[in-house]
C-alpha positions in Angstrom: 19.1 2.5 -7.5 17.4 5.0 -5.3 14.2 4.6 -7.3 14.2 0.9 -6.7 14.8 1.5 -3.0 11.9 3.9 -2.7 9.6 1.5 -4.6 10.7 -1.3 -2.3 10.0 0.7 0.8 6.6 1.8 -0.6 5.7 -1.9 -1.3 6.8 -2.9 2.2 4.8 -0.1 3.7 1.8 -1.3 1.7 2.2 -4.8 3.0 2.6 -3.6 6.6 -0.6 -1.5 6.4 -2.6 -4.3 4.9 -1.4 -7.0 7.3 -1.8 -4.6 10.3 -5.4 -3.7 9.5 -6.2 -7.4 8.8 -4.9 -8.6 12.1 -6.1 -5.7 14.2 -9.5 -5.0 12.9 -10.9 -7.6 10.4 -9.6 -11.0 11.5 -12.9 -12.8 11.3 -14.7 -10.6 8.6 -13.7 -12.1 5.3 -15.6 -9.8 2.9 -14.9 -6.6 4.9 -11.3 -7.6 4.8 -11.3 -8.1 1.1 -13.0 -4.8 0.4 -10.7 -2.9 2.7 -7.6 -4.5 1.2 -8.7 -3.5 -2.3 -9.3 0.0 -1.1 -5.9 0.2 0.5 -4.2 -1.0 -2.6 -6.1 1.5 -4.7 -5.2 4.4 -2.4 -1.5 3.4 -2.4 -1.6 3.1 -6.2 -3.1 6.5 -6.6 -0.5 8.1 -4.4 2.3 6.2 -6.2 1.1 7.3 -9.6 0.5 10.9 -8.3 4.0 11.4 -6.8 6.1 9.1 -9.0 7.0 11.9 -11.3 7.7 14.3 -8.5 10.1 12.2 -6.5 11.0 9.3 -8.8 12.9 11.3 -11.4 15.7 13.4 -10.0 
């Protein structure tokens, strides 16, 4: 159950970061927003895959 909770918190954090940067910085720049969102998702995925084994399995 704690693994699900951690993954859920991670996904919520991802959404908050993406929406925050979209609203604060790139509201009217569609292509820059798309590129930045893809970059954020890739960074979050890299951290998730890197630390999944260290923290995900007790």
